[in-house]
C-alpha positions in Angstrom: 7.2 3.2 -24.0 4.8 5.7 -22.7 6.2 9.2 -23.3 6.7 11.7 -20.4 3.5 13.3 -19.4 3.0 16.6 -17.6 2.1 16.1 -14.0 -0.2 18.9 -12.7 1.3 20.3 -9.6 0.2 23.4 -7.8 2.2 26.6 -8.2 4.9 27.2 -5.7 3.8 29.3 -2.8 1.4 28.8 0.1 -1.8 27.0 -0.8 -4.0 29.2 1.2 -7.0 27.4 2.7 -6.0 23.9 1.5 -8.1 21.5 3.5 -8.3 17.8 3.3 -11.4 16.2 4.8 -12.0 12.6 5.6 -15.1 12.0 3.6 -17.6 9.6 5.0 -16.1 9.5 8.5 -14.4 6.4 9.9 -17.1 3.9 9.7 -16.9 0.7 7.7 -19.9 -0.9 6.0 -23.3 0.1 7.2 -25.7 -2.5 8.4 -27.6 -2.4 5.1 -24.4 -2.7 3.2 -23.3 -5.7 5.3 -26.7 -7.4 4.8 -26.5 -6.8 1.0 -22.9 -8.2 0.9 -24.0 -11.3 2.8 -27.0 -11.8 0.5 -24.7 -11.4 -2.5 -22.4 -14.2 -1.2 -25.4 -16.4 -0.5 -26.7 -15.8 -4.1 -23.5 -17.4 -5.4 -24.7 -20.7 -4.0 -28.0 -20.6 -5.9 -28.8 -22.5 -9.1 -29.4 -19.1 -10.8 -25.8 -18.0 -10.3 -24.6 -21.5 -11.5 -26.6 -21.0 -14.7 -24.9 -17.6 -15.2 -21.6 -19.3 -15.2 -22.5 -21.9 -17.8 -21.6 -21.3 -21.5 -19.4 -22.4 -24.3 -16.1 -24.0 -23.5 -13.2 -22.3 -25.2 -10.8 -24.7 -27.0 -7.8 -22.4 -26.5 -6.8 -18.9 -25.5 -6.3 -16.4 -28.3 -3.0 -15.1 -26.8 -0.6 -15.6 -24.0 1.1 -12.6 -22.5 4.5 -12.3 -20.9 4.6 -11.5 -17.2 6.7 -8.3 -17.0 7.8 -8.8 -13.4 10.1 -11.1 -11.6 8.8 -13.1 -8.7 10.0 -13.7 -5.2 12.9 -16.1 -5.2 12.5 -17.4 -1.6 8.8 -18.2 -2.3 9.8 -19.9 -5.6 12.4 -22.0 -3.9 9.9 -23.0 -1.3 7.6 -24.3 -4.0 10.4 -26.3 -5.5 10.9 -27.8 -2.0 7.2 -28.7 -1.7 5.9 -25.8 0.3 3.6 -22.8 -0.5 4.9 -19.9 1.5 3.6 -16.4 2.1 4.8 -13.8 4.6 6.4 -16.4 6.8 3.5 -18.8 6.7 4.3 -22.1 5.0 2.1 -25.1 4.2 3.1 -28.3 2.4 1.6 -28.5 -1.1 0.3 -32.0 -0.4 -1.3 -30.9 2.9 -3.1 -27.7 1.9 -6.5 -29.1 2.7 -8.4 -26.7 0.5 -11.8 -28.1 1.5 -11.0 -27.4 5.2 -8.4 -24.7 5.2 -6.5 -23.9 8.3 -4.3 -21.1 7.0 -4.7 -17.3 7.5 -6.9 -15.1 5.3 -3.8 -13.4 3.8 -2.3 -16.7 2.9 -5.6 -17.8 1.4 -5.8 -14.7 -0.9 -2.2 -15.4 -2.1 -3.1 -19.0 -2.8 -6.4 -18.3 -4.6 -4.9 -15.5 -6.6 -2.3 -17.8 -8.2 0.3 -15.1 -7.7 2.6 -17.9 -6.8 2.9 -18.8 -10.5 5.1 -15.8 -10.9 7.4 -17.0 -8.1 7.6 -20.5 -9.5 8.3 -19.4 -13.1 11.1 -17.1 -11.8 13.2 -20.0 -10.3 12.5 -23.0 -12.5 12.4 -23.9 -16.2 9.0 -24.9 -17.6 9.7 -28.7 -17.4 10.3 -28.4 -13.7 7.6 -25.9 -12.9 4.7 -27.5 -14.8 4.2 -30.6 -12.5 4.1 -28.3 -9.4 1.7 -25.9 -11.1 -0.6 -28.6 -12.3 -0.6 -30.3 -8.8 -1.8 -27.1 -7.2 -4.2 -26.4 -10.0 -5.8 -29.8 -9.7 -6.3 -29.3 -5.9 -7.8 -25.9 -6.5 -10.2 -27.2 -9.2 -11.3 -30.1 -7.0 -12.2 -27.7 -4.1 -13.2 -24.5 -5.9 -13.7 -25.1 -9.6 -17.4 -25.7 -9.2 -17.9 -24.2 -5.7 -18.2 -20.4 -5.8 -17.5 -19.0 -2.4 -15.3 -16.5 -0.5 -12.5 -15.8 -0.6 -11.6 -17.8 -3.7 -14.2 -16.2 -5.9 -14.2 -12.6 -4.5 -14.1 -10.2 -7.4 -10.5 -8.8 -6.8 -9.1 -12.3 -6.2 -10.7 -13.7 -9.3 -9.5 -10.7 -11.3 -5.9 -11.2 -10.1 -6.2 -14.9 -10.8 -7.3 -14.2 -14.3 -4.2 -12.1 -14.9 -1.9 -14.8 -13.6 -3.6 -17.6 -15.4 -3.2 -15.7 -18.7 0.4 -14.7 -18.1 1.5 -18.2 -17.0 -0.9 -20.3 -19.1 2.0 -22.5 -20.3 2.4 -23.7 -16.7 -1.2 -24.7 -16.3 -2.2 -25.6 -19.9 0.8 -27.7 -21.1 -0.7 -31.0 -20.2 -1.5 -33.6 -22.9 -4.5 -34.7 -20.7 -7.4 -33.3 -22.8 -9.8 -33.7 -19.9 -7.6 -31.6 -17.6 -7.1 -28.9 -20.2 -10.8 -28.7 -20.8 -11.5 -28.3 -17.1 -8.9 -25.5 -16.9 -10.2 -23.6 -19.9 -13.8 -24.1 -18.7 -12.9 -22.7 -15.3 -11.2 -19.7 -17.0 -14.5 -19.0 -18.9 -16.6 -19.5 -15.7 -14.4 -17.0 -13.9 -14.8 -14.5 -16.7 -18.6 -14.8 -16.5 -18.5 -14.5 -12.7 -16.4 -11.3 -13.0 -18.9 -9.9 -15.5 -21.5 -9.6 -12.7 -19.2 -9.1 -9.7 -16.5 -6.6 -10.7 -18.8 -3.7 -10.3 -19.5 -4.7 -6.7 -15.8 -4.6 -5.6 -14.8 -1.9 -3.2 -13.4 1.3 -4.8 -9.6 1.3 -5.1 -7.1 -1.4 -6.0 -9.7 -4.2 -5.5 -12.1 -2.7 -8.1 -9.2 -1.9 -10.4 -8.0 -5.5 -10.2 -11.4 -7.0 -10.7 -12.1 -4.9 -13.8 -8.6 -5.6 -15.2 -9.6 -9.3 -15.0 -12.7 -8.6 -17.1 -10.7 -6.8 -19.7 -8.0 -9.5 -19.7 -10.6 -12.2 -20.2 -12.2 -10.3 -23.1 -8.8 -10.1 -24.7 -7.9 -13.8 -24.7 -11.1 -15.8 -24.7 -12.5 -16.2 -28.2 -15.5 -14.0 -29.0 -14.5 -11.6 -26.2 -14.8 -8.2 -27.9 -18.1 -7.3 -26.2 -16.6 -8.3 -22.9 -13.5 -6.3 -23.5 -15.5 -3.1 -24.3 -17.6 -3.7 -21.2 -14.5 -4.2 -19.1 -12.7 -1.2 -20.5 -15.7 1.0 -19.6 -15.8 -0.5 -16.1 -12.0 -0.2 -15.6 -12.1 3.5 -16.6 -14.8 4.0 -14.0 -12.9 2.1 -11.4 -9.8 4.2 -12.1 -11.8 7.4 -11.9 -13.4 6.5 -8.5 -10.4 4.5 -7.1 -7.7 7.0 -7.5 -7.3 10.7 -6.8 -6.7 13.2 -9.6 -3.0 13.3 -8.6 -2.7 9.6 -9.2 -2.8 8.3 -5.6 -4.9 5.3 -4.7 -7.9 6.1 -2.4 -6.6 3.6 0.2 -3.5 5.8 0.6 -1.2 2.7 0.8 2.0 2.9 -1.2 1.9 -0.9 -1.3 -1.5 -0.8 -3.0 -0.2 1.9 -5.2 2.6 -0.4 -6.4 0.0 -3.2 -6.8 -2.2 -1.0 -9.0 0.8 0.0 -11.1 1.8 -3.6 -11.6 -1.8 -4.6 -12.4 -2.2 -2.1 -15.2 1.3 -2.9 -16.5 0.4 -6.7 -16.6 -2.8 -5.9 -18.4 -0.9 -3.8 -20.9 1.2 -6.8 -21.8 -2.0 -8.7 -22.7 -2.9 -5.9 -25.1 0.5 -6.1 -26.6 0.1 -9.9 -27.1 -3.0 -9.1 -29.1 -1.2 -6.2 -30.9 -3.8 -3.8 -29.6 -3.4 -0.3 -28.3 -4.0 0.4 -24.6 -7.0 2.8 -24.1 -5.9 6.3 -23.4 -7.5 6.4 -20.0 -5.4 3.5 -18.8 -2.2 5.0 -20.2 -2.8 8.4 -18.5 -3.8 6.7 -15.2 -0.6 4.6 -15.2 1.5 7.7 -15.8 -0.1 9.5 -12.9 0.2 6.4 -10.7 3.9 6.1 -11.3 4.5 9.7 -10.5 2.6 9.4 -7.2 4.5 6.1 -6.4 7.9 7.8 -7.0 6.8 10.6 -4.7 6.8 8.3 -1.7 10.2 6.8 -2.4 13.4 7.7 -0.6 16.7 9.0 -2.1 17.9 5.5 -3.0 14.5 4.8 -4.6 13.1 2.5 -1.9 9.4 2.7 -0.8 8.6 4.6 2.4 6.4 2.9 5.1 2.9 4.4 5.1 -0.6 3.0 5.8 0.6 -0.6 6.5 3.2 -0.7 3.7 6.6 -2.3 4.2 9.8 -1.1 2.7 10.5 -2.1 -0.9 14.0 -1.8 -2.2 15.0 0.8 -4.8 16.1 -1.9 -7.2 12.6 -3.4 -7.1 10.9 -0.1 -7.6 13.3 0.7 -10.5 12.5 -2.6 -12.2 8.7 -2.0 -11.8 8.9 1.5 -13.2 11.1 0.4 -16.1 8.5 -2.3 -16.9 5.8 0.4 -17.1 7.6 2.4 -19.7 6.7 5.6 -17.9 9.2 8.3 -17.6 8.2 11.0 -15.1 9.3 12.8 -12.0 8.3 12.0 -8.4 5.2 13.9 -7.5 6.1 16.5 -4.9 2.7 17.7 -3.9 0.1 15.0 -3.7 -2.5 17.3 -2.4 -5.4 14.7 -2.5 -3.5 11.5 -1.9 -2.0 13.3 1.0 1.8 13.0 0.8 4.1 16.0 0.7 7.7 15.5 -0.6 10.5 17.9 0.0 13.9 17.2 -1.6 17.1 19.2 -1.6 20.7 18.0 -2.1 20.8 14.4 -0.9 18.0 14.9 1.6 14.4 13.7 1.0 11.6 14.5 3.5 8.1 13.0 3.2 5.1 14.0 5.3 1.7 12.3 5.8 -0.5 15.4 5.3 -4.0 13.9 5.1 -6.6 12.1 7.2 -6.4 8.3 7.2 -8.4 6.6 4.6 -12.0 5.7 5.3 -12.4 2.2 6.8 -14.0 0.6 3.7 -11.1 1.8 1.5 -8.3 0.5 3.7 -7.3 -2.9 5.0 -4.4 -1.9 7.2 -5.1 1.8 7.7 -2.9 3.6 10.2 -3.3 6.6 12.5 -0.2 8.3 11.1 -1.3 11.8 10.2 1.6 14.4 10.4 4.2 11.6 10.6 7.3 12.0 8.4 10.2 10.0 7.0 13.7 11.4 6.3 16.6 10.0 4.3 20.1 11.2 3.2 21.1 9.7 -0.1 20.9 6.0 0.2 20.4 6.0 4.0 17.1 6.2 5.8 17.4 8.3 8.9 13.9 8.8 10.4 11.3 6.1 9.5 7.9 4.8 10.6 7.8 1.2 12.0 5.7 0.3 9.0 4.7 -3.1 7.8 1.3 -3.7 9.3 0.2 -5.2 6.0 3.5 -6.7 5.2 4.8 -8.2 8.4 5.3 -11.9 8.8 1.9 -13.6 9.5 3.7 -15.6 12.2 4.1 -12.5 14.3 1.5 -11.9 17.1 -1.7 -10.1 16.1 -1.0 -7.7 18.9 2.3 -6.6 17.4 0.8 -6.3 13.9 -2.0 -4.2 15.4 0.5 -2.0 17.3 2.3 -1.2 14.0 -0.9 0.8 13.0 -0.9 3.0 16.0 0.2 6.6 16.1 3.0 5.7 18.4 4.5 3.5 15.7 5.0 6.6 13.5 7.3 9.5 13.7 4.8 12.0 15.0 3.3 13.3 18.2 1.1 11.3 20.5 -1.1 13.1 23.0 -2.3 11.5 26.2 -1.1 8.1 24.9 -4.0 8.0 22.5 -4.2 7.4 18.8 -4.9 10.4 16.6 -7.5 8.2 14.9 -9.1 5.3 16.7 -8.4 1.8 15.7 -11.3 -0.5 16.6 -11.1 -4.0 17.9 -12.2 -5.4 14.5 -9.3 -3.5 12.9 -11.3 -0.8 11.2 -10.4 2.9 11.6 -12.8 4.9 13.8 -13.2 8.5 14.7 -10.3 10.9 15.0 -8.6 13.0 12.3 -11.3 14.4 10.1 -9.8 17.6 8.8 -6.2 18.5 7.9 -5.2 22.0 7.1 -2.1 22.3 4.8 0.1 25.1 3.5 3.2 24.7 1.5 5.8 27.3 0.5 8.9 27.2 -1.7 11.7 29.8 -1.9 15.3 29.9 -2.9 16.3 29.4 0.8 13.9 26.8 2.2 10.9 24.6 1.5 8.3 24.9 4.2 5.2 22.8 5.1 2.7 23.7 7.7 0.1 21.1 8.5 -2.5 20.6 11.3 -5.0 18.0 12.3 -8.1 17.8 14.5 -7.7 14.2 15.8 -7.4 15.3 19.4 -9.7 18.3 19.3 -12.9 16.8 20.5 -11.4 14.2 22.9 -8.6 16.3 24.4 -9.2 19.8 23.4 -6.1 20.4 21.3 -5.2 20.8 17.6 -1.8 19.4 16.7 0.1 21.7 14.3 3.5 20.8 12.8 5.8 23.0 10.8 8.7 21.5 8.8 11.3 23.3 6.8 14.1 21.9 4.6 17.1 24.1 3.7 18.1 24.6 0.1 21.3 22.6 0.6 19.5 19.7 2.4 21.6 20.0 5.5 19.0 21.3 7.9 15.6 19.9 8.7 13.8 22.0 11.3 10.5 21.3 13.0 8.1 22.8 15.4 5.2 21.0 17.1 2.3 23.1 18.5 -0.6 22.0 20.7 -3.3 24.7 20.2 -6.4 24.8 22.5 -9.7 24.3 20.7 -13.3 25.0 21.8 -14.7 27.6 24.1 -14.2 25.8 27.3 -10.6 25.4 28.5 -9.3 22.2 29.9 -8.0 21.9 33.4 -4.6 20.5 34.4 -1.9 19.3 32.1 -1.9 16.7 29.3 1.1 14.6 28.5 2.6 14.4 25.1 5.3 12.3 23.4 6.9 13.0 20.0 8.6 10.0 18.5 11.3 9.9 15.9 11.9 6.2 14.9 15.4 5.7 13.5 16.4 3.4 10.8 18.3 0.2 11.9 22.0 0.6 12.3 22.0 4.3 13.3 24.1 4.8 16.5 22.9 7.4 19.0 25.3 9.4 21.2 23.4 11.8 23.5 25.1 14.9 24.7 25.6 15.7 28.4 23.0 18.5 28.4 20.2 16.1 27.6 19.0 18.3 24.7 20.8 16.8 21.8 22.2 13.7 20.3 24.6 12.7 17.5 23.3 10.2 14.9 26.0 8.1 13.3 25.0 6.5 10.0 26.4 3.0 9.3 29.4 2.3 7.1 31.1 5.7 7.8 28.2 7.8 6.4 27.4 11.3 7.4 26.8 12.4 11.0 23.5 14.1 11.8 23.0 16.2 14.9 19.6 16.3 16.6 18.7 19.1 19.0 15.4 20.1 20.7 14.0 22.9 22.8 10.9 22.8 25.0 10.7 19.1 25.6 12.8 16.4 27.4 14.9 14.2 25.1 15.2 10.5 25.7 16.2 7.3 23.8 14.0 4.2 23.7 14.0 0.9 21.9 12.0 0.6 18.7 11.6 -1.8 15.8 11.3 -1.6 12.0 9.7 -4.1 9.7 12.2 -4.9 6.9 11.5 -5.9 3.3 11.1 -9.6 4.3 8.5 -8.7 6.9 10.8 -9.4 9.9 11.0 -7.0 12.8 14.4 -5.5 13.2 15.4 -3.9 16.5 16.3 -0.2 16.4 16.0 3.0 18.5 13.8 6.1 18.7 14.4 9.6 19.9 11.6 10.6 22.2 10.6 14.1 23.2 8.2 14.2 26.1 6.5 16.8 28.2 3.1 18.1 29.2 1.0 20.9 27.8 -1.0 23.2 30.1 -4.6 24.1 29.2 -3.3 27.1 27.2 -1.2 25.0 24.9 2.4 24.4 24.3 5.0 24.3 21.5 8.5 22.8 21.2 11.1 22.8 18.4 13.7 20.4 17.1 16.3 20.3 14.4 18.2 17.7 12.4 21.5 19.0 11.0 24.0 17.1 8.8 27.3 17.9 10.5 29.5 16.4 7.7 
């Protein structure tokens, strides 16, 4: 078990002048980078790359590690029934057609990563699981064992596949067919040689971390791998330094990717344990910081909040993952670089997105969510974001999954019906929020956060500033939203705004006759929260929330609407736990 480590947090009090800047703007890969990436993929087809992958065939693996995590039962049962399933998309095992795939890119990544081995091993004994695993393995070898191409051989997918092949080697190497075993072992060695040259080209963040973890894993289990292990450990240390902030948050700012990175390092640690080797200090310290940051975006019941495309993950699942890491630490309250602020008092937890969105090349499902917040009372979520852009069922319409990334899908203010950060047609994040100003103050009476962004400044001439306070007993959450004019030239006329507060499923809303307040009744006889506003018109509209299975669940949202004159406007609101 990794002992508790001190987590550096800023002193209590206002962080004067704290400013988070979106480095590199919102653009994705430049033209030259796109050309270089294309040439790199073409190089995989050349005889030279084929020669790089040739080498000695290992006769066996030095060690087999345990998988420290339990798989998805529903996906495992689907495999037993003859179907490979991922996020609602299912394909019969005997009709995968790997040479001419017709499934989605997300499904393909799940297939090629062999992550389904974890699901299979979680629902079936080895005698039942082996024939299924070997059937899929033979199909994959026939289509991709010798043919190096995207997405099967992208660095992060290959790294993940290496980890799963090692953890579940008994499922793919139990055959008495020596020719089959030789093909599998040779492919593992080829994948290791491929990673040697490609891991360093993976994008910073969880993908680079996963790729380098694959290099280290291969060095630990393939005979004669000590030089590769040393090379991989150096590369992984560099990937951790560039792919995560100093506070432990992943650069893509996605809690789901944070969870992924934590699980990747923990799985790699199990391979070290199988070899009776110590984990390098850099990996241990990084894991400790990652766990603290992960816990910082969890609600009172321990479940994961919905930020940057992530879906909710149950508190039980998070607890199991953290227990497997062996890390004991507190939730990070002030992730100044990762960009999530956490206020907690009594049973109440309030989390705020206090940073610009990630740059396009670091995020797959980046969202325009700056200044949004989530609120929970004990085990009950109260205010949420719709969430799930990267976790929703693949059978949902692309339009809906794209809408989950918009500012309107988050509990924050929308000005002139525009996203605070643009979302391009190709899915990449564009211009918008570039600078966020943040101040935080703690006292015996309240915790206070003041945060502002410039996402609407150039387009609409206003800065959005939000002040949030949480009382010491956790019964009061007060907020104030301000639209402050920017620039020398004033705007003419009025600009409409809408502040949305998406509510968790099951919460009943009872508006008051004056149209300025509403009572929120928590399911199963839980506490009643009162919401009241001033300076805006209160309405109730339908909403949805993506649950842990990726399904959209109908719910409601409180909507504060109005218009700001050229000189700006402010309005206030309050959540109060009545009992």
